[in-house]
C-alpha positions in Angstrom: 7.1 -1.8 -2.2 8.2 -4.6 -2.7 8.3 -5.8 -6.3 9.7 -9.1 -7.4 9.6 -11.1 -10.7 6.7 -13.4 -10.8 9.0 -16.3 -11.6 10.6 -16.1 -8.1 9.6 -18.3 -5.2 7.1 -16.4 -3.1 8.1 -18.0 0.1 11.7 -17.0 -0.5 10.9 -13.4 -1.4 8.8 -13.0 1.8 11.9 -14.1 3.8 14.1 -11.7 1.8 11.6 -8.8 2.4 11.6 -9.5 6.1 15.4 -9.8 6.2 15.8 -6.5 4.3 13.8 -4.8 7.2 16.0 -6.5 9.8 19.2 -5.6 8.0 18.1 -2.0 7.7 17.2 -1.9 11.4 20.7 -3.2 12.4 22.3 -0.6 10.1 20.5 2.3 11.8 17.8 3.1 9.3 14.9 4.9 11.1 11.8 3.9 9.2 10.4 1.3 6.8 7.2 1.3 4.7 5.6 -1.7 3.1 3.1 -1.5 0.2 -0.3 -3.2 -0.1 -1.5 -5.0 -3.2 -4.1 -7.8 -3.4 -4.2 -8.8 -7.0 -0.6 -8.7 -8.1 2.0 -11.5 -8.0 4.9 -9.1 -8.5 3.9 -6.5 -5.8 3.5 -9.2 -3.3 2.3 -8.0 0.1 -1.6 -8.2 0.4 -1.4 -7.2 4.1 1.3 -4.8 5.1 -0.1 -4.7 8.7 0.4 -8.5 9.0 4.0 -8.1 7.6 4.7 -5.3 10.1 3.4 -7.5 13.0 6.0 -10.1 11.9 8.9 -7.7 12.5 7.4 -5.5 15.3 9.2 -7.0 18.2 12.5 -7.6 16.3 13.1 -4.0 15.3 13.5 -0.5 16.6 12.3 1.0 13.4 9.2 3.1 12.9 7.0 1.1 10.6 4.1 1.8 8.4 2.1 0.7 5.4 3.0 2.5 2.2 0.1 2.7 1.8 -3.2 1.2 3.1 -5.5 1.6 0.1 -8.6 2.6 2.0 -11.4 2.0 -0.6 -10.5 -1.7 -0.5 -11.4 -2.3 3.2 -14.0 -1.4 5.7 -13.2 1.6 7.9 -14.0 -0.3 11.2 -11.7 -3.1 10.2 -8.8 -0.7 9.4 -9.4 1.3 12.6 -9.2 -1.8 14.9 -6.3 -3.4 13.1 -4.2 -0.2 13.0 -4.9 0.4 16.7 -3.7 -3.1 17.6 -0.5 -2.7 15.5 0.1 0.7 17.0 0.0 -0.9 20.5 2.3 -3.7 19.4 4.8 -1.0 18.3 4.2 1.2 21.3 4.0 4.3 19.2 6.4 3.4 16.4 3.6 3.1 13.9 3.1 5.5 10.9 -0.2 5.4 9.1 0.3 5.6 5.3 -3.0 5.9 3.4 -4.1 6.3 -0.2 -6.9 5.6 -2.6 -4.9 2.8 -4.3 -3.2 2.8 -7.7 -3.6 -0.9 -8.9 -6.6 -1.1 -11.2 -7.1 -4.9 -10.7 -7.5 -4.3 -7.0 -10.2 -1.7 -7.8 -12.0 -4.3 -10.0 -11.8 -7.2 -7.6 -13.3 -5.1 -4.9 -16.1 -3.9 -7.2 -15.1 -0.2 -7.2 -13.5 0.2 -10.6 -16.2 2.7 -11.6 -16.5 4.4 -8.1 -15.2 7.7 -7.1 -12.2 6.3 -5.2 -11.1 9.7 -3.9 -14.5 10.2 -2.3 -14.3 6.7 -0.9 -10.8 7.4 0.5 -11.9 10.7 2.2 -15.0 9.1 3.7 -13.0 6.1 4.9 -10.3 8.1 6.7 -12.9 10.4 8.2 -14.8 7.5 9.6 -11.6 5.9 11.0 -10.7 9.1 12.7 -14.3 9.5 14.0 -14.2 5.9 15.5 -10.9 6.7 17.3 -12.2 10.1 18.6 -15.7 8.9 19.4 -17.5 6.4 21.6 -19.9 3.5 20.9 -22.4 3.1 19.4 -20.7 5.5 16.9 -23.6 5.9 14.4 -21.6 7.0 11.3 -23.8 7.5 8.2 -21.8 7.8 5.1 -22.3 7.4 1.4 -20.2 4.2 1.2 -20.2 2.9 4.8 -22.7 3.0 7.6 -21.2 2.1 11.0 -23.0 1.5 14.3 -23.0 -1.0 17.2 -26.2 0.4 18.7 -28.2 -2.8 18.4 -25.6 -5.0 20.0 -23.7 -2.7 22.4 -23.0 -4.3 25.7 -20.6 -1.8 27.3 -20.0 -3.6 30.5 -18.7 -6.7 28.7 -16.7 -4.7 26.2 -18.9 -5.6 23.3 -19.5 -3.1 20.5 -16.4 -1.0 21.3 -13.5 -0.4 18.9 -9.9 -0.2 20.0 -8.2 3.2 20.1 -4.5 3.7 19.0 -1.6 3.8 21.4 -0.6 7.2 20.0 -2.9 10.1 20.9 -5.0 11.2 19.2 -3.7 8.9 16.4 -0.5 7.9 14.6 1.3 10.3 12.1 -0.6 10.2 8.8 1.4 10.2 5.5 0.3 10.1 1.9 2.2 9.3 -1.3 2.4 12.0 -4.0 3.1 11.3 -7.7 1.7 14.1 -9.8 3.2 17.6 -10.0 1.4 20.5 -8.2 -0.9 17.9 -6.6 -4.1 19.4 -5.3 -4.5 16.2 -3.2 -1.2 17.0 -1.5 -2.4 20.6 -0.6 -5.7 19.1 0.8 -3.8 16.5 2.8 -1.3 19.1 4.2 -4.3 21.3 5.3 -5.4 18.4 7.4 -1.9 18.0 9.0 -0.8 14.9 7.0 2.7 14.5 5.6 3.9 13.7 2.1 6.1 11.0 0.6 7.2 12.0 -2.9 7.4 9.0 -5.2 10.7 7.7 -6.6 9.5 7.2 -10.1 9.1 10.9 -11.0 11.8 13.3 -12.1 13.3 15.7 -9.5 11.8 18.8 -11.1 8.3 17.3 -10.6 9.2 16.5 -7.0 10.3 20.2 -6.6 6.6 21.2 -7.2 5.6 19.3 -4.1 7.3 21.7 -1.6 5.4 24.9 -2.5 2.1 22.9 -2.7 2.8 21.3 0.7 3.5 24.8 2.1 0.3 26.1 0.7 -1.8 23.4 2.3 0.0 23.8 5.7 -0.8 27.5 5.6 -4.4 26.9 4.8 -4.8 24.5 7.6 -2.7 26.5 10.1 0.0 23.8 10.5 3.7 24.3 10.9 5.7 24.2 7.7 8.6 21.8 8.4 10.8 20.2 5.9 11.5 17.4 8.4 7.9 16.2 7.8 8.5 15.7 4.1 9.9 12.4 2.8 11.3 11.9 -0.7 11.7 8.4 -2.1 14.5 7.4 -4.6 15.8 4.2 -6.2 19.4 4.1 -5.1 22.2 1.6 -5.6 25.6 2.0 -4.0 28.6 -0.1 -4.8 32.3 -0.1 -3.9 33.2 0.8 -7.4 31.6 2.7 -10.2 31.7 -0.1 -12.8 29.7 -2.4 -10.5 27.2 0.3 -9.7 26.6 1.1 -13.3 26.3 -2.5 -14.4 23.8 -3.5 -11.7 21.7 -0.3 -11.7 21.4 0.1 -15.5 20.9 -3.6 -16.5 17.4 -3.8 -18.1 17.2 -7.4 -17.0 18.4 -6.6 -13.4 16.6 -5.7 -10.3 16.2 -2.0 -11.1 15.4 -2.7 -14.8 12.6 -5.1 -13.7 11.2 -2.7 -11.2 10.8 0.2 -13.6 9.6 -2.1 -16.5 6.9 -3.4 -14.2 5.7 0.0 -13.2 5.9 1.4 -16.7 3.8 -1.5 -18.1 1.1 -0.8 -15.5 1.1 3.0 -16.1 1.4 2.6 -19.9 -1.8 0.5 -19.8 -3.5 3.5 -18.2 -1.9 6.1 -20.6 0.1 7.5 -17.7 3.7 7.4 -18.7 4.2 11.1 -18.1 5.5 10.5 -14.6 8.6 8.8 -16.1 9.4 11.7 -18.5 11.4 14.9 -17.9 9.0 16.6 -20.3 5.4 15.7 -20.8 5.7 16.6 -24.5 8.1 13.7 -25.0 6.5 10.9 -27.1 5.7 7.7 -25.2 7.8 5.8 -27.8 10.9 7.6 -26.5 10.2 6.7 -22.9 12.1 3.4 -23.0 13.5 1.4 -20.1 17.0 2.6 -21.1 15.8 6.2 -20.9 14.2 5.7 -17.5 17.2 3.9 -16.0 19.5 6.6 -17.2 17.4 9.3 -15.5 15.7 8.1 -12.3 17.9 5.7 -10.2 20.8 7.2 -8.3 23.9 5.0 -8.5 27.6 5.0 -8.0 30.2 4.9 -5.3 29.5 6.3 -1.9 31.1 9.6 -2.8 29.2 10.0 -6.0 25.8 8.9 -4.5 26.3 11.4 -1.6 27.0 14.2 -4.1 23.8 13.3 -6.1 21.6 13.3 -3.0 22.9 16.7 -1.9 22.3 17.9 -5.4 18.8 16.4 -5.3 17.9 18.2 -2.1 19.2 21.5 -3.4 17.0 21.0 -6.5 13.7 19.8 -4.9 13.6 21.5 -1.5 14.3 20.9 2.2 13.0 17.3 2.7 13.9 15.8 6.0 13.9 12.1 5.2 15.3 10.2 2.2 13.5 6.9 1.6 15.7 4.2 0.1 13.4 2.2 -2.1 13.7 -1.6 -1.7 14.3 -3.7 -4.9 14.4 -7.4 -5.6 17.6 -9.0 -4.4 18.7 -10.0 -7.9 22.2 -10.3 -6.3 21.7 -10.6 -2.5 25.3 -9.8 -1.7 25.3 -6.6 -3.7 21.8 -5.5 -2.5 22.9 -5.9 1.1 26.2 -4.1 0.5 24.3 -1.2 -1.0 22.1 -1.0 2.1 25.3 -1.0 4.2 27.2 1.6 2.2 24.1 3.8 2.2 24.0 3.8 6.0 27.7 3.8 6.8 29.3 5.9 4.1 26.7 7.8 2.0 24.4 9.4 4.7 27.3 10.6 6.9 28.7 12.4 3.9 25.3 13.8 3.0 24.6 15.1 6.6 28.1 16.6 6.8 27.6 18.4 3.5 24.1 19.7 4.5 25.5 20.7 7.9 28.2 22.8 6.3 25.7 24.8 4.1 
C-alpha cells in the first residue's frame, strides 16, 4: 500500500518502496499499484502519482495508484496530473480510483459528514468529461463547478486541460472489499475493472465474480476473467519453517500489517471483513486468527498449490496482486519476491494450463 511501522525512518522506507518496484520490474512482474493516504504515518504515500513519476523511466511495469481517493482532490487537478503521468508512461498507466477509506483523510479535507460516494461519482464523471470535452468545459456539479470561460485564451494554450496518452482514457480499476458489492456491479456496468482486497476471506472474494458479471451484462461489456485482479498477502521462503516463522509472527511484517488494518477497521466497527463468518464475535478476531487464515505462506511448491486452490475457489481472475509489506527482513522479503516470480508463478501457470 505500503504500510510501515511509524517507528521506522521515513526516508529509508521511501527508498525501500522504490526499490521494491524496481526489484519487481527486474523479476518480470507486470504491474504495480501504490496507495494514497494523506494523514497516516504508517500508510506513507501522500502522492502515488509523484511516486509513480519517480520510477516511470526506470521500469517497464504498468503502474497505477491503488487508489486515488477522489473526494480528497479537485477533478481538474486529477485530470491534468493523470494525463501528464500517462504521457510519461506512454500508455503504461492504470487509473485506480476510490472514495477513500481513511477517516482522518475525510476529516482533514472537511468531508467527514459528506456523501463520499456521491462525491466520488461526480469527480470521476467530471474528470472523464474534461478529457472528452473542450474548453471552456462549463461543468456544473453539486460539489465542483469547473469552467475556464472567463480566462480562455485558446491561441496561447490558456484555459485548456491536458488529455491522456491513452484514448479515450487509461484503464480504470476500483478496489472491492465487501461481499456482493453493489458498487462493483455499478463500476462493471461502466466498464471498470475490479481489484479484490487481500484482507477478506476467499469465500467473500468468490462473491465478486458473479457481481462483476452482472454489472458487465448490464453495461454491455465483455465478461473477461483477465480483467479481474485479486490481491493476496503472500510470503514465500526456501523452507517451510522460515515461511511460517516470518509470516505468522505477530510482531513481524505481516503481523504489523494486519494489526494496523484491524485497529482502523475496529474503530469503525468493521471487523467483519477479517472473519470467515460474520456471526463470529469481534473478541475472537485476534491477530493470531487473522494470520492463520489470510496470508498465503510456504515453500514455492506449497504456495503454488494454495494459489491454484484459491483460483478454483473464487473464480477465473486473470492477475494475482502480490501485496507489498514492510521489509522487516530485507533479505527474506526480496527472496520472497524472487521465488514468487521464478518458482511459484511458473508452477501456477502450468497447473492452470493443464486444467
